[in-house]
C-alpha positions as CSV (number, residue, x, y, z in Angstrom):
1,M,38.3,88.6,-112.4
2,F,40.4,90.8,-114.7
3,D,38.4,93.1,-116.9
4,D,40.7,94.4,-119.7
5,A,37.9,96.7,-121.0
6,L,38.4,98.8,-117.9
7,L,41.8,99.8,-119.1
8,D,40.5,101.7,-122.1
9,D,37.7,103.3,-120.2
10,I,39.1,106.7,-119.0
11,D,36.1,107.5,-116.8
12,A,36.3,104.1,-115.0
13,I,40.1,104.6,-114.5
14,E,39.5,108.0,-113.0
15,R,36.9,106.6,-110.6
16,L,39.2,103.7,-109.5
17,D,42.5,105.5,-109.4
18,R,41.5,107.9,-106.7
19,R,45.0,108.7,-105.6
20,E,46.1,109.3,-109.2
21,V,48.9,106.8,-109.4
22,L,48.8,106.8,-113.2
23,R,49.1,110.6,-113.2
24,A,52.1,110.4,-110.8
25,L,53.8,107.8,-113.0
26,A,53.3,110.0,-116.0
27,T,55.2,112.8,-114.3
28,S,58.3,110.7,-113.7
29,G,60.4,112.7,-116.3
30,A,59.3,116.0,-114.6
31,Q,60.2,114.5,-111.2
32,V,63.8,113.9,-112.5
33,R,64.1,117.5,-113.7
34,V,62.6,119.2,-110.6
35,S,64.6,117.1,-108.2
36,A,67.8,117.6,-110.2
37,R,67.3,121.4,-109.9
38,A,66.6,121.1,-106.1
39,A,69.7,119.0,-105.6
40,A,71.9,121.5,-107.4
41,E,70.4,124.3,-105.4
42,A,71.0,122.4,-102.2
43,G,74.7,122.3,-103.0
44,L,75.3,118.6,-103.8
45,A,78.4,119.6,-105.7
46,R,80.1,120.1,-102.4
47,L,80.2,116.4,-101.9
48,A,83.1,116.3,-104.4
49,D,85.3,117.5,-101.5
50,M,84.2,114.6,-99.3
51,Q,86.0,111.3,-99.2
52,P,83.9,109.0,-97.1
53,R,85.2,105.7,-95.8
54,G,81.9,104.1,-96.6
55,V,78.4,105.0,-97.7
56,V,75.0,103.8,-96.3
57,V,71.7,104.5,-98.0
58,A,68.8,104.4,-95.5
59,A,65.4,104.0,-97.1
60,T,62.4,102.1,-96.1
61,G,58.9,101.1,-97.4
62,G,58.1,102.6,-100.8
63,S,61.4,104.4,-100.8
64,G,63.4,101.2,-100.4
65,A,64.1,100.9,-104.1
66,V,66.4,103.9,-103.9
67,G,69.0,102.0,-101.9
68,G,69.0,99.1,-104.4
69,L,69.5,101.5,-107.3
70,F,72.3,103.4,-105.6
71,D,74.1,100.1,-104.9
72,T,73.7,99.0,-108.4
73,V,74.9,102.1,-110.2
74,T,77.9,102.5,-107.9
75,R,79.0,98.8,-108.0
76,K,81.3,99.3,-111.1
77,H,83.1,102.5,-110.1
78,S,83.0,102.8,-106.3
79,A,86.2,102.4,-104.4
80,V,84.5,102.5,-101.1
81,P,82.0,100.1,-99.6
82,V,78.3,100.9,-100.2
83,Q,75.5,99.3,-98.1
84,T,71.7,99.7,-98.1
85,C,69.8,99.7,-94.8
86,R,66.0,99.2,-94.5
87,S,65.8,99.0,-90.7
88,T,67.7,99.9,-87.5
89,P,70.3,99.6,-86.4
90,L,72.9,101.1,-88.7
91,P,75.9,98.9,-89.5
92,A,78.3,98.9,-86.5
93,W,81.1,100.3,-88.6
94,V,79.3,103.6,-89.4
95,G,81.0,106.6,-87.8
96,A,82.4,110.1,-88.3
97,Y,84.3,109.1,-91.5
98,D,81.2,107.8,-93.3
99,L,78.3,109.2,-95.2
100,V,74.6,108.2,-94.5
101,I,72.1,109.1,-97.2
102,A,68.6,109.0,-95.7
103,V,65.6,109.1,-98.1
104,S,61.9,109.5,-97.3
105,Q,59.5,111.3,-99.5
106,S,57.3,112.4,-96.7
107,G,60.2,113.0,-94.4
108,R,58.3,111.1,-91.7
109,A,59.0,107.4,-92.3
110,A,59.7,106.0,-88.8
111,G,62.5,103.6,-89.9
112,T,64.3,106.3,-92.0
113,L,64.0,108.9,-89.2
114,A,65.5,106.4,-86.7
115,L,68.4,105.6,-89.0
116,A,69.1,109.3,-89.7
117,A,69.0,110.2,-86.0
118,E,71.4,107.3,-85.2
119,A,73.8,108.5,-87.9
120,A,73.7,112.0,-86.4
121,R,74.4,110.6,-82.9
122,R,77.5,108.8,-84.2
123,G,78.7,111.9,-85.9
124,A,78.4,110.6,-89.5
125,N,78.0,112.9,-92.4
126,L,74.4,113.1,-93.4
127,L,72.6,113.7,-96.7
128,T,68.8,113.6,-96.6
129,V,66.1,113.6,-99.3
130,G,62.5,114.4,-98.5
131,V,59.9,117.1,-97.9
132,G,61.5,120.4,-97.0
133,N,59.5,121.1,-93.8
134,S,59.7,117.7,-92.2
135,P,61.2,115.8,-89.2
136,L,63.8,114.4,-91.5
137,A,64.9,117.8,-92.6
138,E,65.1,118.9,-89.0
139,V,67.3,115.9,-88.1
140,C,69.6,116.8,-91.0
141,A,69.8,120.5,-89.9
142,R,70.7,119.6,-86.4
143,A,73.5,117.4,-87.7
144,H,74.7,120.2,-90.1
145,G,74.1,117.9,-93.0
146,T,72.7,118.6,-96.5
147,H,69.0,118.3,-97.2
148,V,67.5,118.1,-100.7
149,P,63.8,119.1,-100.6
150,I,61.4,117.3,-102.8
151,D,57.6,117.6,-103.4
152,G,55.7,115.2,-101.1
153,A,52.2,116.2,-102.1
154,G,49.7,114.0,-103.8
155,S,51.4,110.7,-104.8
156,S,52.7,107.9,-102.7
157,S,56.4,107.2,-102.4
158,R,56.1,104.2,-104.7
159,A,54.9,106.5,-107.5
160,A,57.5,109.2,-106.8
161,L,60.6,106.9,-107.2
162,W,62.4,109.2,-109.6
163,A,61.9,112.3,-107.4
164,Q,63.7,110.5,-104.6
165,V,66.4,108.7,-106.6
166,T,67.6,111.6,-108.7
167,P,69.4,113.5,-105.9
168,V,70.9,110.2,-104.8
169,L,72.2,109.5,-108.3
170,M,73.7,113.0,-108.5
171,A,75.3,112.4,-105.1
172,A,76.9,109.3,-106.4
173,D,78.4,111.3,-109.3
174,A,79.6,114.1,-107.1
175,L,81.3,111.6,-104.8
176,G,83.0,109.9,-107.7
177,L,81.2,106.6,-107.1
178,A,79.4,106.6,-110.5
179,A,79.5,108.5,-113.8
180,I,76.1,110.1,-114.0
181,G,76.5,113.6,-115.5
182,R,74.0,116.2,-116.4
183,D,73.5,114.8,-119.9
184,T,72.6,111.4,-118.4
185,I,70.1,113.0,-116.0
186,E,68.4,114.8,-118.9
187,A,68.4,111.7,-121.0
188,L,66.8,109.8,-118.1
189,A,64.0,112.4,-117.9
190,D,63.5,112.1,-121.7
191,V,63.3,108.3,-121.5
192,L,60.6,108.5,-118.8
193,D,58.7,111.1,-120.7
194,D,58.7,108.9,-123.8
195,Q,57.6,105.9,-121.8
196,A,54.7,107.9,-120.3
197,R,53.5,108.8,-123.8
198,R,53.7,105.1,-125.0
199,L,52.1,103.7,-121.8
200,G,49.5,106.2,-120.8
201,P,45.8,105.4,-120.2
202,R,44.7,107.0,-123.4
203,V,46.9,104.6,-125.5
204,E,44.6,101.7,-126.5
205,S,45.4,98.2,-125.1
206,W,46.3,96.8,-128.6
207,D,49.1,99.4,-128.8
208,N,50.1,99.7,-125.1
209,P,52.8,97.2,-123.9
210,A,52.0,98.0,-120.2
211,K,48.3,97.1,-120.6
212,T,49.2,94.0,-122.5
213,L,51.6,92.9,-119.8
214,A,49.0,93.6,-117.1
215,A,46.5,91.3,-118.9
216,E,49.2,88.6,-119.3
217,V,50.1,88.7,-115.6
218,S,46.5,88.6,-114.5
219,E,46.0,85.2,-116.1
220,S,49.2,83.5,-115.0
221,I,51.7,82.8,-112.2
222,P,54.5,85.1,-113.2
223,I,58.2,84.8,-112.8
224,L,60.3,87.9,-113.5
225,L,63.8,87.5,-114.8
226,G,66.3,90.3,-115.0
227,C,69.7,90.3,-116.7
228,G,72.7,91.4,-114.7
229,P,72.9,93.9,-111.8
230,L,70.7,96.6,-113.2
231,G,68.3,94.0,-114.4
232,E,68.1,92.7,-110.9
233,S,67.2,96.1,-109.6
234,A,64.5,96.4,-112.3
235,A,63.1,92.9,-111.4
236,R,63.1,93.7,-107.7
237,R,61.2,96.9,-108.3
238,A,58.7,95.2,-110.6
239,T,58.2,92.4,-108.1
240,A,57.4,95.0,-105.3
241,M,55.1,96.9,-107.6
242,F,53.1,93.9,-108.8
243,G,52.6,92.8,-105.2
244,R,52.0,96.1,-103.4
245,T,50.2,97.9,-106.3
246,G,48.9,95.1,-108.5
247,R,47.9,92.8,-105.6
248,V,49.6,89.8,-107.3
249,P,52.7,88.0,-105.8
250,V,55.5,87.6,-108.3
251,A,58.7,85.6,-108.0
252,H,61.9,87.0,-109.5
253,G,65.4,86.0,-110.4
254,V,68.5,87.4,-112.2
255,L,70.7,86.0,-114.9
256,P,73.1,84.4,-115.0
257,D,73.4,83.0,-111.4
258,E,69.7,82.2,-110.9
259,A,68.9,80.7,-114.2
260,S,68.9,77.2,-112.7
261,Q,66.1,77.9,-110.2
262,I,64.1,79.5,-112.9
263,V,64.3,76.7,-115.5
264,A,63.7,74.1,-112.8
265,C,60.2,75.5,-112.5
266,F,59.6,74.5,-116.1
267,D,59.6,70.8,-115.1
268,G,57.1,71.4,-112.3
269,P,53.3,71.2,-112.1
270,L,52.7,74.8,-113.0
271,A,54.3,74.7,-116.5
272,G,51.8,74.9,-119.3
273,G,52.7,72.1,-121.6
274,E,52.3,68.4,-121.4
275,S,55.2,66.2,-120.3
276,E,55.5,62.4,-120.1
277,D,57.3,62.9,-116.7
278,R,54.3,64.8,-115.3
279,A,51.4,63.0,-113.6
280,V,48.2,62.9,-115.6
281,G,45.4,65.0,-114.1
282,D,41.7,64.1,-113.6
283,I,40.5,62.8,-116.9
284,F,36.9,63.6,-116.0
285,A,37.6,67.3,-115.2
286,D,35.6,69.6,-117.4
287,P,37.5,72.9,-117.9
288,F,34.2,74.7,-118.7
289,L,32.1,73.4,-115.8
290,D,34.8,73.0,-113.2
291,G,37.1,75.8,-114.2
292,A,40.9,75.7,-114.6
293,T,42.7,73.8,-111.9
294,S,45.5,76.2,-111.7
295,R,46.9,79.2,-113.6
296,P,49.8,78.6,-116.0
297,L,53.3,79.7,-115.3
298,R,54.5,82.8,-117.3
299,L,58.1,83.9,-117.7
300,I,58.6,87.7,-118.0
301,V,62.1,88.5,-119.2
302,L,63.5,92.0,-118.7
303,R,66.1,91.6,-121.4
304,D,69.2,93.8,-122.0
305,A,69.0,94.0,-125.8
306,S,71.9,96.5,-126.1
307,A,75.5,95.7,-127.0
308,D,76.3,95.5,-123.3
309,G,73.8,92.7,-122.9
310,S,75.5,90.4,-125.4
311,G,77.2,88.5,-122.5
312,Y,73.8,87.4,-121.4
313,A,72.4,86.7,-124.8
314,A,73.2,82.9,-124.9
315,V,71.9,82.1,-121.5
316,T,68.8,84.3,-122.0
317,D,68.0,82.6,-125.3
318,T,68.4,79.2,-123.7
319,V,66.0,80.1,-120.8
320,I,63.4,81.4,-123.3
321,S,63.8,78.4,-125.5
322,A,63.5,76.0,-122.5
323,A,60.3,77.8,-121.4
324,E,58.7,77.6,-124.8
325,D,59.6,73.9,-125.1
326,A,58.0,73.3,-121.8
327,G,54.8,75.1,-122.8
328,V,55.5,78.0,-120.5
329,R,54.2,81.3,-121.9
330,V,56.9,84.0,-122.3
331,S,56.8,87.8,-122.3
332,V,60.0,89.5,-123.4
333,I,60.6,93.2,-122.7
334,D,63.6,94.6,-124.5
335,A,65.6,97.7,-123.6
336,T,68.2,98.9,-126.1
337,A,69.5,102.2,-124.8
338,S,73.3,102.5,-124.8
339,D,73.4,103.7,-121.1
340,P,72.5,101.0,-118.5
341,L,70.6,103.5,-116.3
342,L,68.4,104.4,-119.3
343,R,67.7,100.7,-119.9
344,L,66.8,100.3,-116.2
345,A,64.4,103.3,-116.5
346,H,62.7,101.8,-119.5
347,H,62.0,98.5,-117.7
348,V,60.9,100.2,-114.5
349,A,58.5,102.6,-116.2
350,L,56.9,99.8,-118.2
351,T,56.4,97.5,-115.2
352,D,55.3,100.3,-112.9
353,F,52.5,101.1,-115.4
354,A,51.7,97.5,-115.9
355,A,51.3,96.9,-112.1
356,T,49.0,99.9,-111.9
357,Y,46.9,98.6,-114.9
358,L,46.8,95.2,-113.2
359,A,45.1,96.7,-110.1
360,L,42.7,98.7,-112.2
361,G,41.7,95.7,-114.3
362,L,41.0,93.7,-111.2
363,G,38.8,96.6,-109.9
364,Y,41.2,97.9,-107.2
365,D,42.4,101.4,-106.4
366,P,46.2,101.0,-107.1
367,G,47.0,103.7,-104.4
368,D,45.1,102.3,-101.5
369,S,44.8,98.9,-99.7
370,R,42.7,98.4,-96.6
371,H,45.1,95.7,-95.3
372,V,48.0,98.0,-95.7
373,R,46.1,100.6,-93.8
374,L,45.5,98.1,-91.0
375,L,49.3,97.4,-90.9
376,R,50.1,101.1,-90.9
377,D,47.8,101.7,-87.9
378,A,49.6,99.0,-86.0
379,R,53.0,100.6,-86.6
380,A,54.8,103.4,-84.7
381,P,53.1,106.8,-84.6
382,A,55.4,108.4,-87.2
383,D,54.0,108.1,-90.7
384,P,55.7,105.2,-92.7
385,E,56.2,105.4,-96.4
386,P,53.1,103.9,-98.2
């Protein structure tokens, strides 16, 4: 049972959040700045002289979101193919003319290590991101690649997304695959700092959008809907965080292509309103004695409310209207920044905090799961990303 009172009890939060996931999320802006400095010192600017035939981003587990973000931000500008890879083997076409970017916060993730080693055997150019003194850094050194060291202490890879993704975004800029300059990186850190102030545990529930969303998700069957390519990345990240951190499975889709499969659910048995086309339930059921038969559907829209999002406005409004007409509860999260990367950061920060509050409200440690530990013990000896 979700206890929203826990979310405003700082002592209770500190007892439950033993791995300090909230604290790690609050440092996202600092993660960007520290990693940007490390990337510059590692010499990422040298990538400007490289003209790879193709780029593969190898990242597994909690680091897997990095590949999706790289693919999304390079889609508009890249003149070379970009592919993400979460498991071995590498794509057959990868060879000496290509670049493999391998990311693992701990530098020990078994899948990422295997992909990096395979890239080295094939003679591919290698860029790695992870702890400095780690097996991943050693693989990169033997391959004469470039390693960007990041801090791997304390938080899980899920809570250190921006430490891992910042060097990869800077690499995309240096390679000419995206336009993400120093000003954008600094603005990204500022957005994440602002979100941390708005969404932190000391901000009361009535004024904290992340705590509100956590409560809404806890009492429903949620469907996340993103708008466009960056909205898809935000929705995928939110889905992973609500499942892995919040312990609640969430379906997701992206506009405009997946609008049909979303609105079709509004005709089904989980929609909240009454419909003459829907079979009547048990007329003798007592909601107080018997409890609710099922949780209602809730639509969560990660809306692009900027000028760039005007192309999705009509279909987004139609989906929201259809949901409301069907009695489906709707939560709309708007991002208005002019830069699409900053809009994505706004959405990711809010849903990351919300997933963490969801776990806390349910009485779980957001940074630890006994079933995940069982799974980890059954895996290869190398430490996977949590």
